[in-house]
C-alpha positions as CSV (number, residue, x, y, z in Angstrom):
1,M,-15.8,-9.0,-68.3
2,R,-19.1,-9.5,-66.5
3,A,-20.6,-5.9,-65.9
4,A,-23.4,-4.9,-63.5
5,L,-25.2,-1.6,-64.3
6,Y,-26.5,0.4,-61.4
7,F,-28.9,3.3,-61.9
8,R,-30.6,5.5,-59.4
9,Q,-32.5,8.8,-59.2
10,S,-33.6,10.5,-56.0
11,E,-37.0,11.7,-57.1
12,D,-39.3,10.4,-59.8
13,R,-42.3,12.6,-59.9
14,T,-44.1,10.9,-62.8
15,G,-43.0,7.1,-62.1
16,E,-41.8,6.9,-65.8
17,E,-38.1,6.5,-64.8
18,W,-36.9,9.0,-67.8
19,G,-33.9,9.8,-65.5
20,I,-33.1,6.2,-65.3
21,E,-33.4,6.0,-68.9
22,R,-30.9,8.7,-69.8
23,Q,-28.5,7.2,-67.4
24,R,-28.9,3.6,-69.2
25,E,-28.0,5.1,-72.6
26,D,-24.9,6.8,-71.7
27,V,-23.5,3.8,-69.7
28,M,-24.4,1.2,-72.4
29,R,-22.5,3.2,-75.0
30,Q,-19.4,2.7,-72.9
31,V,-20.1,-0.8,-72.0
32,T,-20.8,-1.8,-75.6
33,A,-17.6,-0.1,-76.7
34,R,-15.4,-2.2,-74.2
35,G,-17.1,-5.3,-75.3
36,W,-18.4,-6.1,-71.7
37,T,-21.1,-8.5,-71.1
38,V,-24.1,-7.1,-69.1
39,T,-25.1,-9.6,-66.4
40,N,-27.6,-7.6,-64.6
41,E,-29.1,-4.2,-64.2
42,Y,-30.0,-2.8,-60.6
43,I,-32.4,0.2,-60.4
44,D,-33.1,2.1,-57.2
45,N,-35.7,4.6,-58.3
46,D,-37.1,7.5,-56.4
47,I,-34.6,6.7,-53.5
48,S,-31.9,9.2,-52.2
49,A,-28.3,8.0,-51.8
50,Y,-27.8,10.3,-48.6
51,T,-30.9,9.9,-46.5
52,G,-29.7,6.6,-45.0
53,K,-33.0,4.8,-46.3
54,P,-32.3,1.1,-47.6
55,R,-31.5,0.9,-51.3
56,P,-32.7,-2.7,-52.0
57,A,-31.1,-3.0,-55.5
58,F,-27.8,-1.8,-54.4
59,E,-27.6,-4.3,-51.6
60,R,-28.5,-7.1,-54.2
61,M,-25.7,-5.9,-56.5
62,M,-23.3,-5.9,-53.5
63,R,-24.0,-9.4,-52.2
64,A,-23.5,-10.5,-56.1
65,A,-20.1,-8.7,-56.1
66,E,-19.1,-10.5,-52.8
67,A,-20.2,-13.8,-54.3
68,G,-17.8,-13.2,-57.2
69,E,-20.5,-13.0,-59.8
70,I,-19.6,-9.4,-61.0
71,D,-16.2,-8.2,-62.4
72,V,-17.2,-4.5,-62.8
73,I,-20.0,-2.3,-61.5
74,V,-20.8,0.6,-64.0
75,S,-22.8,3.8,-63.4
76,K,-23.1,7.0,-65.1
77,H,-21.9,9.4,-62.1
78,M,-20.2,8.6,-58.8
79,D,-23.0,10.3,-56.9
80,R,-25.6,8.0,-58.5
81,L,-23.6,5.2,-56.8
82,L,-22.4,6.6,-53.5
83,R,-22.4,10.2,-51.8
84,R,-20.5,9.6,-48.3
85,L,-16.8,8.8,-48.3
86,K,-17.3,6.3,-45.6
87,E,-19.6,4.3,-47.8
88,L,-17.2,4.5,-50.7
89,E,-14.7,3.0,-48.4
90,A,-17.0,0.2,-47.2
91,T,-17.9,-0.5,-50.9
92,L,-14.4,-0.9,-51.9
93,E,-13.7,-3.3,-48.9
94,R,-16.8,-5.4,-50.0
95,C,-15.8,-5.4,-53.8
96,G,-12.2,-6.7,-52.6
97,T,-10.0,-7.8,-55.6
98,Q,-13.1,-9.5,-57.3
99,A,-14.7,-6.5,-58.6
100,F,-13.9,-2.6,-59.4
101,I,-16.1,0.4,-60.1
102,V,-16.4,2.5,-63.3
103,T,-18.4,5.7,-63.9
104,T,-19.0,6.8,-67.5
105,A,-19.3,10.5,-67.0
106,D,-16.7,11.4,-64.5
107,G,-13.8,8.9,-65.1
108,V,-13.6,6.8,-62.2
109,D,-11.8,3.5,-62.5
110,T,-11.3,2.1,-58.9
111,S,-9.0,-0.7,-60.6
112,T,-6.2,1.7,-60.3
113,E,-4.6,3.7,-57.6
114,G,-5.5,7.1,-59.3
115,G,-9.0,6.0,-59.9
116,R,-9.4,5.3,-56.3
117,L,-8.1,8.7,-55.5
118,V,-10.7,10.2,-57.9
119,A,-13.5,8.3,-56.5
120,R,-12.6,9.5,-52.9
121,I,-12.3,13.1,-54.1
122,L,-15.9,13.0,-55.8
123,C,-17.4,11.5,-52.8
124,S,-16.0,14.2,-50.6
125,V,-17.4,16.8,-52.7
126,A,-20.7,15.3,-52.9
127,Q,-20.9,14.8,-49.2
128,G,-19.9,18.3,-48.9
129,E,-22.5,19.7,-51.1
130,V,-25.0,17.5,-49.4
131,E,-24.0,19.1,-46.2
132,R,-24.3,22.6,-47.6
133,K,-27.6,22.1,-49.1
134,G,-29.1,20.7,-45.8
135,A,-27.7,23.9,-44.3
136,R,-29.4,26.2,-46.7
137,Q,-32.6,24.2,-46.2
138,K,-32.4,24.8,-42.5
139,A,-31.8,28.3,-43.0
140,A,-34.7,28.6,-45.4
141,A,-37.0,26.6,-42.9
142,K,-36.0,29.0,-40.0
143,Q,-36.7,32.1,-42.3
144,A,-40.1,30.8,-43.3
145,A,-40.9,30.0,-39.7
146,D,-39.9,33.6,-38.7
147,Q,-42.0,34.9,-41.4
148,G,-45.0,32.7,-40.3
149,R,-45.2,31.2,-43.6
150,W,-46.6,27.5,-44.2
151,T,-44.1,25.7,-46.2
152,G,-46.4,23.0,-47.4
153,G,-46.6,19.3,-46.7
154,R,-49.6,17.4,-45.7
155,R,-52.9,19.4,-45.3
156,P,-53.4,20.2,-41.7
157,F,-56.6,18.9,-40.5
158,G,-59.2,22.0,-40.2
159,Y,-57.7,23.6,-43.3
160,Q,-58.4,23.7,-47.0
161,A,-55.7,22.5,-49.5
162,D,-54.0,25.9,-49.4
163,G,-53.1,25.3,-45.6
164,L,-54.2,29.0,-44.8
165,T,-58.0,28.9,-45.0
166,A,-60.1,27.3,-42.5
167,D,-62.3,24.6,-43.8
168,P,-65.9,25.2,-42.3
169,V,-66.7,21.6,-41.6
170,E,-63.5,20.5,-40.0
171,A,-63.1,23.7,-38.2
172,G,-66.4,23.0,-36.5
173,I,-65.2,19.5,-35.7
174,L,-62.0,21.0,-34.2
175,R,-64.1,23.2,-32.0
176,A,-66.2,20.4,-30.7
177,L,-63.1,18.4,-29.8
178,Y,-61.6,21.2,-27.6
179,S,-64.7,21.7,-25.9
180,S,-65.1,18.0,-25.3
181,V,-61.5,18.0,-23.7
182,I,-62.6,20.8,-21.4
183,E,-65.9,19.0,-20.5
184,G,-63.9,15.8,-19.5
185,E,-64.5,13.7,-22.5
186,S,-61.9,11.1,-22.9
187,L,-59.8,11.1,-26.1
188,Y,-60.5,7.4,-26.7
189,S,-64.3,7.9,-26.8
190,M,-63.6,11.2,-28.9
191,A,-61.7,9.0,-31.4
192,K,-64.3,6.3,-31.4
193,H,-67.1,9.0,-32.3
194,L,-65.1,10.5,-35.2
195,N,-64.5,7.0,-36.7
196,K,-68.2,6.1,-36.3
197,Q,-69.3,9.4,-38.2
198,G,-66.8,8.5,-40.9
199,V,-64.5,11.3,-40.1
200,K,-61.1,10.8,-41.4
201,T,-57.6,12.5,-40.6
202,S,-56.1,14.6,-43.3
203,A,-54.1,11.6,-44.4
204,G,-57.4,9.5,-44.7
205,N,-56.8,7.6,-41.8
206,Q,-58.9,6.6,-38.9
207,W,-58.5,8.5,-35.5
208,S,-56.9,7.3,-32.2
209,G,-56.6,9.0,-28.8
210,E,-53.1,9.9,-29.3
211,N,-53.3,11.4,-32.7
212,I,-56.2,13.7,-31.6
213,R,-53.9,14.8,-28.6
214,Q,-51.0,15.6,-30.9
215,M,-53.3,17.6,-33.1
216,L,-55.0,19.6,-30.6
217,I,-51.8,20.7,-28.7
218,K,-50.4,22.2,-31.9
219,H,-50.0,26.1,-31.9
220,R,-51.2,26.2,-35.5
221,Y,-54.7,26.2,-34.3
222,I,-54.4,29.7,-32.5
223,G,-52.5,31.0,-35.6
224,V,-49.0,30.7,-34.2
225,R,-45.9,29.5,-36.3
226,T,-43.5,27.2,-34.6
227,Y,-39.9,26.1,-35.3
228,H,-38.8,22.6,-33.7
229,G,-41.9,22.7,-31.6
230,E,-41.3,26.2,-30.3
231,P,-43.6,29.2,-30.9
232,V,-41.7,31.9,-33.1
233,G,-44.4,34.3,-34.3
234,D,-47.8,34.7,-35.7
235,G,-48.7,32.3,-38.7
236,Q,-50.1,33.7,-42.0
237,W,-53.0,31.3,-41.7
238,E,-56.5,31.9,-40.2
239,P,-56.7,30.7,-36.6
240,I,-59.6,28.4,-35.7
241,I,-59.4,28.2,-31.9
242,D,-59.7,31.1,-29.2
243,P,-56.2,31.2,-27.5
244,D,-57.7,30.9,-23.8
245,I,-59.8,27.7,-24.9
246,W,-56.5,26.3,-26.5
247,R,-54.4,27.0,-23.4
248,T,-57.0,25.3,-21.1
249,A,-57.5,22.2,-23.3
250,T,-53.6,21.9,-23.8
251,A,-53.1,22.3,-20.2
252,I,-55.5,19.3,-19.6
253,L,-54.1,17.1,-22.5
254,T,-50.4,17.7,-21.1
255,A,-51.2,17.2,-17.4
256,P,-48.7,15.1,-15.7
257,G,-49.7,11.5,-15.3
258,R,-52.6,11.9,-17.8
259,Q,-53.4,8.4,-19.3
260,L,-54.0,8.9,-23.0
261,A,-54.3,5.5,-24.7
262,S,-56.3,3.6,-22.1
263,P,-59.9,2.7,-23.3
264,A,-62.9,4.8,-21.9
265,R,-64.7,3.5,-18.8
266,K,-68.0,1.4,-19.6
267,H,-69.8,1.9,-16.3
268,L,-70.8,5.0,-14.4
269,L,-69.1,4.4,-11.0
270,S,-66.3,2.0,-11.8
271,G,-63.1,3.5,-10.2
272,L,-65.0,6.2,-8.6
273,L,-67.2,4.2,-6.1
274,L,-65.2,3.4,-2.9
275,C,-65.3,0.1,-1.0
276,G,-66.8,0.8,2.4
277,K,-64.6,-2.0,4.0
278,C,-61.0,-1.2,2.5
279,T,-61.9,2.4,1.0
280,R,-60.2,1.5,-2.3
281,P,-61.9,2.2,-5.6
282,V,-64.5,-0.6,-6.6
283,G,-64.4,-2.2,-10.1
284,S,-67.0,-3.7,-12.2
285,G,-67.7,-7.4,-12.9
286,R,-70.4,-9.9,-13.9
287,N,-72.3,-12.4,-12.0
288,G,-75.2,-13.2,-14.2
289,Q,-75.5,-9.4,-14.5
290,H,-73.3,-6.5,-14.2
291,I,-72.1,-5.7,-10.5
292,Y,-69.7,-3.5,-8.7
293,K,-67.3,-5.5,-6.8
294,C,-64.2,-4.7,-4.6
295,K,-61.4,-6.6,-6.3
296,H,-59.1,-5.7,-3.5
297,C,-60.8,-7.1,-0.5
298,G,-63.9,-8.6,-1.8
299,G,-65.7,-6.9,0.9
300,V,-68.6,-5.4,-1.3
301,S,-70.3,-6.8,-4.2
302,R,-73.8,-5.4,-5.4
303,R,-75.8,-5.3,-8.5
304,M,-74.9,-2.3,-10.7
305,E,-78.2,-0.9,-11.9
306,P,-80.0,0.0,-8.7
307,I,-76.6,1.7,-7.5
308,D,-76.3,3.8,-10.7
309,R,-79.9,4.7,-10.6
310,L,-79.7,6.0,-7.1
311,A,-76.4,7.7,-7.5
312,Q,-77.8,9.8,-10.5
313,K,-81.0,10.5,-8.7
314,L,-78.9,11.9,-5.6
315,L,-76.7,14.0,-8.1
316,I,-79.5,15.5,-10.1
317,G,-81.5,16.1,-6.9
318,F,-78.7,18.0,-5.2
319,M,-77.8,20.1,-8.3
320,G,-81.3,21.4,-8.3
321,T,-81.0,23.0,-4.8
322,E,-80.0,26.3,-3.6
323,E,-77.3,24.6,-1.5
324,A,-75.6,23.3,-4.7
325,R,-75.5,26.9,-6.1
326,E,-73.9,28.2,-2.8
327,L,-71.4,25.2,-2.9
328,L,-70.2,26.2,-6.1
329,I,-69.2,29.7,-5.1
330,D,-65.6,28.9,-4.2
331,R,-64.3,31.7,-2.2
332,N,-60.7,30.7,-2.9
333,R,-61.1,30.0,-6.6
334,P,-58.7,32.3,-8.6
335,D,-60.2,34.6,-11.1
336,V,-59.6,33.3,-14.5
337,A,-59.0,36.6,-16.3
338,A,-56.4,37.7,-13.6
339,L,-54.8,34.4,-14.2
340,R,-54.6,34.9,-18.0
341,E,-53.0,38.3,-17.5
342,R,-50.6,36.9,-15.1
343,E,-49.7,34.1,-17.3
344,R,-49.0,36.6,-20.3
345,I,-46.7,38.6,-17.9
346,I,-44.7,35.7,-16.8
347,L,-44.2,34.5,-20.4
348,G,-43.0,37.8,-21.3
349,K,-40.4,37.9,-18.5
350,I,-39.2,34.3,-19.5
351,D,-38.9,35.5,-23.2
352,Q,-37.0,38.6,-21.8
353,L,-34.6,36.4,-20.0
354,A,-33.8,34.5,-23.0
355,V,-33.1,37.9,-25.0
356,D,-30.9,39.1,-21.8
357,N,-28.9,35.8,-22.0
358,L,-28.2,36.3,-25.7
359,D,-26.9,39.8,-25.1
360,E,-24.9,38.7,-22.2
361,L,-26.7,41.0,-19.7
362,L,-27.1,38.0,-17.4
363,T,-25.0,35.1,-16.6
364,K,-26.3,31.6,-17.5
365,R,-26.7,30.8,-13.7
366,Q,-28.8,34.0,-13.2
367,V,-30.9,33.1,-16.0
368,K,-31.5,29.8,-14.9
369,I,-32.4,30.7,-11.3
370,Q,-35.0,33.4,-12.6
371,T,-36.4,31.1,-15.2
372,D,-37.1,28.2,-12.7
373,H,-38.7,30.7,-10.4
374,L,-41.0,32.1,-13.0
375,Q,-41.7,28.5,-14.2
376,A,-42.9,27.5,-10.9
377,Q,-45.3,30.2,-10.8
378,L,-46.4,29.5,-14.4
379,D,-47.0,25.8,-13.5
380,E,-49.3,26.8,-10.4
381,I,-51.3,29.1,-12.7
382,Q,-51.8,26.6,-15.4
383,K,-52.8,24.1,-12.7
384,N,-55.4,26.6,-11.4
385,L,-56.8,27.2,-14.7
386,R,-57.2,23.4,-15.3
387,R,-59.1,23.4,-12.0
388,G,-61.3,26.4,-12.9
389,S,-62.1,25.0,-16.4
390,R,-63.3,21.6,-14.8
391,S,-65.7,23.4,-12.5
392,R,-67.4,25.3,-15.3
393,A,-68.8,22.0,-16.5
394,V,-70.2,21.6,-13.1
395,E,-71.7,24.8,-12.9
396,E,-73.5,24.3,-16.2
397,L,-75.4,21.4,-14.5
398,V,-76.3,23.5,-11.5
399,D,-78.1,26.0,-13.8
400,N,-80.0,23.1,-15.6
401,P,-80.0,19.6,-14.0
402,N,-81.9,18.5,-17.0
403,L,-78.7,18.5,-18.9
404,W,-77.7,15.4,-17.3
405,K,-79.8,13.3,-19.7
406,G,-77.7,14.5,-22.8
407,Y,-74.3,14.0,-21.1
408,T,-71.9,11.3,-22.4
409,L,-70.8,8.8,-20.1
410,D,-67.4,10.5,-19.7
411,R,-68.8,13.8,-18.7
412,R,-71.1,12.2,-16.2
413,R,-68.2,10.6,-14.7
414,M,-66.1,13.8,-14.7
415,V,-69.2,15.6,-12.9
416,I,-69.3,12.8,-10.3
417,S,-65.6,13.0,-9.5
418,E,-65.9,16.8,-9.1
419,V,-68.9,16.9,-7.0
420,V,-69.5,13.7,-4.8
421,E,-67.6,10.9,-3.3
422,F,-69.9,7.8,-3.3
423,T,-69.1,4.8,-1.0
424,L,-70.7,1.3,-1.2
425,L,-71.0,-0.1,2.3
426,P,-70.8,-3.8,3.1
427,G,-73.9,-5.8,3.7
428,R,-74.9,-9.4,4.5
429,K,-74.5,-11.6,1.7
430,G,-77.6,-12.1,-0.5
431,V,-79.4,-9.0,1.0
432,T,-81.0,-7.0,-1.8
433,F,-79.5,-3.6,-2.2
434,E,-81.0,-0.8,-0.1
435,P,-80.5,3.0,-0.5
436,E,-78.6,2.9,2.9
437,H,-75.9,0.7,1.5
438,L,-74.6,3.9,-0.6
439,S,-73.2,6.7,1.4
440,Y,-72.1,10.1,-0.2
441,R,-70.2,13.1,0.6
442,W,-70.5,16.4,-1.4
443,L,-67.1,17.5,-2.3
444,L,-67.5,21.0,-3.4
445,A,-68.0,22.6,-0.1
446,E,-64.5,21.4,0.8
447,E,-62.6,22.7,-2.5
């Protein structure tokens, strides 16, 4: 009788396969006692039979059984081999009449009708136990979330190995990232800067714009515990970011239509400068040198360097005037503190509606109508908060125009988009760029 031996353990902390070796000793005693010939051993170490992950050795064994190379599959326990009833049925079908299953510790022998019944019972019991274990784990995870506990896993960036104490260096990096978001920096350029500085993620990988976004919108950094992505209470760890800064940055990062993965712009006015002929945004190109060129109508094409120089001179000059200070006083601009208070009130009302729904004080329809109404108000408040946060960066420049020299390209572009609309006017081909070819309109007076 040609016997294939199958061994598996779900977790091998040391990598030494001691659990596998114990299974082998028990199985070999019965195989030897029956006089069977071992044709091969199949081992899936550190792999669960219930997660659905591929078990390479198991699949090789089943292909050998289907090919008629095996007469009997021997394992110590049924749950080492299979833990789902439907998988048992599929395995029996693949074995057909060529091979049967024997387990040494629980007496399964699928060559008989009674043995197949025992196998089905054991698989049902194993499946039920796994489901109960899953339910217990979910309940424990929910309890941990409600209590604000960190249940372990990969160390969060910004924290030490205990997951509770802020790491001074990484916490400083996090605060700088939140400030950069509010100041208009692109996620692409932030990731590029971190990678250039040799800063790694907590998993030891390089940064991308997307993993920075996913990190920054986590409630953890304001000391809030979540469960399935929803806040459930205060965490037991040290918060790193001020809640107002976190909300402002998160509102920017989750704004509809925001492009996250596209590379940062390489030129000051590409996409911001308008074509004086078709009024659409002008792109960049090369014609022996960098140029701004309308790729829609071809109506304008001028060398980039003098346009950038003039645009910056106009902007810095304007920011140093009293007129700019007056324009920044937006009579319609909402008070940020009042908006924050209103936001807290509305969030409280939404939470209360959820409680009323659970207590059946309101119908589901009433809850939905009121929730939709409150959510619309909340969306408008957060929109105004985003608008206010961008204007603060402009106000900084009004107070000190010399700060422009230290601004990154992303922040310069953000300021330009908030303050001025530049238009490149058509001119005769071959004519050198003149200042009158660049028209401008200050925007803050109209906000």
